[in-house]
Each structure stands twice: as C-alpha cells, then as structure tokens.
N, C-alpha and C positions, 0 to 999 in steps of 0.2 A: 529509113523509111520516110517518104515525103508526106506532105499534108494529105488528109483524107478529103475526098470530094463527095458531095451529096447533092442530089437533085431534089428540089422542093417544088411541088405542084406548079408546073408551068413557069417557074421562076428560072432565071439564068443560073448557070452552074456557079456554085459558091465553094470557096475553100474554107473549111472549118478549122480554125486555129485552135488546138487543144488548150493553150494558155488563155485565149479569149473566152472559151467555153467555161473555164473555171471561174474567171472573173465575172462573167455574166451570171452564172449560177450563184455566186456569192452575193452579188448585188441585188438581184431580184428574181432569181430562178430562170429557168429556161422559158422559151416562148410559151404564151398561154395556149393550152390545149382547148381550142374552141369546141371540140366535139364533146367535152364533158360539160354539159349544160347544168347550171344550178337547178336543183329539184323544185325550188319554190317559184320558178319563173313560169308563167302561163300567158296565153293570149298575146297581147301586144308586147309584154316584157320579153317573152321568148322570141317573138318576131324581131325585136330590137337586137337581141343577142345574135340571131341568125344574120341579120343585116350587117352587124359589126364583123361577124365571122367572114362573110363573103367580101366585105369591103377591105379587110386587112389580110386576106388570104395570101397575097404575094408579099407581105411584110410580116413574117412570122415572129419577129421579136419586137414589134411595135408595142405590144402589151406582153407582160411577163406573168408568170404564175403568181407573183407577189401582188399583181394588180387585179386578180380574180374578184376579190370582194368589192373593190371599187367599181369594176365594170358591172358586176351583178347589182350593185346598189343603183347605178345609173339606169339599168334596164328595169329594175323594180319601180323606180321613180317615174319612168315613162309609162309603165303599166298603171300606176296609181293616178297619174294625170289623165290618162285615157279613160279610166273608170269614172273619175269625177266629172270629166267632160261629158260622158254619156249620161250620167245622172242629171247634169244641168240641162242637157238637151231634152231629156225625158220629162223632168219635173219643172224646169224653168229656174231662173235665178231667184225668184221670190216664191216662197211656199207659205202655207197657212201656219200661223204661230201655234205652238203646242203648250206654251206655259199658261198658267191660269190667267195672267194679265193679257196675253195675246190671243188666246184661243178663240177662233171665230170672229175676232175683231179687226185684226190687221195682218197683212202679210209681212213676213220677215225674210231676211236673206237666207238662202238655202245653205245648210252646212256643207254641201258639196262645193260651194264657192270657195270656202276656206281650204278644203281638201285639195281642190284644183290649184289654188294659188300656192299652197305650200309644196305640192308635188312639182309644179312647174318651176318653182325656185330651186328645188333640189336637182331637177333635170339640168337647169342652167349651171348650177354650181358644179355638178359632176362633169358636165360637158367641158367646162373650163379646166377642171382638174385633170381630165383625161386628154385634153387637147383635141376635142371633137368639133370645135367651132373654128372658123377662120381666124378670129382674133386670138384665140388661145394658141393655135398653131403658130401664129406670128410671134406671140410672146415667148413661146417655148422653142422658137427657131426650128420648127418642124417644116420641112419643105413640102409645098403643095405639089402633088403629083401632076405632071403635065403643064406646070406653069412656066417653067424655065425652058427655053429652047426655041429653035426656029419653027416657024409655022404657027405660033401662037400669037394672034393679034393683040391679046391683052397683056402679054409679058412686057415687063419694063425694058426699055432699051438698055443695051450694055453700057456700063459706065467706063469712061476713060480715066485712067489713073494718072 
C-alpha cells in the first residue's frame, strides 16, 4: 500500500509519510489544534490567538502541540499589554500619589506604566521565541512567505555561485 494522501484546508495535496509522523509526534507533537483555544484568553488575547490561527492556517505544523503554552503565553502578554495601555490612556502616565508622603502633594508614575512595560517586554520575548518577528524568522531560518520568487520587487537578486 502506498503513502496516504490528505487534503488540508486549501493547501496543496501533501503526502503524509508515516515515519515522519512518528518523528514529528516524538519531537513536539502533531500540529497545534488552533480550534482548542485556552480558556483563560479573552478580548485582545483571544483575538491574537485567532489572528495566529488564520495566519498559519496553511502551515499546519508551524506550531506543534508542544508549543501550545508558549503561544498562549504570547497571547496573554498581548492581552496584558493592551489592558495596561487602556489604563494609561484612561488615567494618564501620572496619577495622584497614594502613600502618606505623596497623597495630594505630587503626582507619581502610574502603576499601569510598569505593567505595560513588563507585558510589552514579554510580547517581544515571546515573539522572538516563536519566530513571529522578521528578525526572529531570519535567525531561525524560517522563509518569509512570498519573499522569494519572480514578481517580487523587494526580493534579493539571485546569487551566482
């Protein structure tokens, strides 16, 4: 019996090699099931998950089940950064001091500033870990979709060897 063929959501026909499936499952599990959304993601975090799901719909093994917690942590950090940014927009970067020495006397930096800074740092770190930024994809040797090939005015010219 020959190799099994399987159609994946608008993707070209792929041959699934049983030996490769075993290796994949051993290393990191099968492709991430994007339809199983972590229960603690809400709002912007869930929107980030959905954005990644649609972005990588035609690359089903770009992330594996072993990456689920890392992808969820990225989405949670996006959610926290958005919540802190909203608090900064609503209350400003400076707020009235609440300690005995500051109360009513001088404004202090909003605690939301530190929350935003820390969450933004986490977003950047997870983006690098997951290969979600152009520089991270370059370091990880992940091809940019649509960058190579004819008709792309920004593609590097072919090298002569």
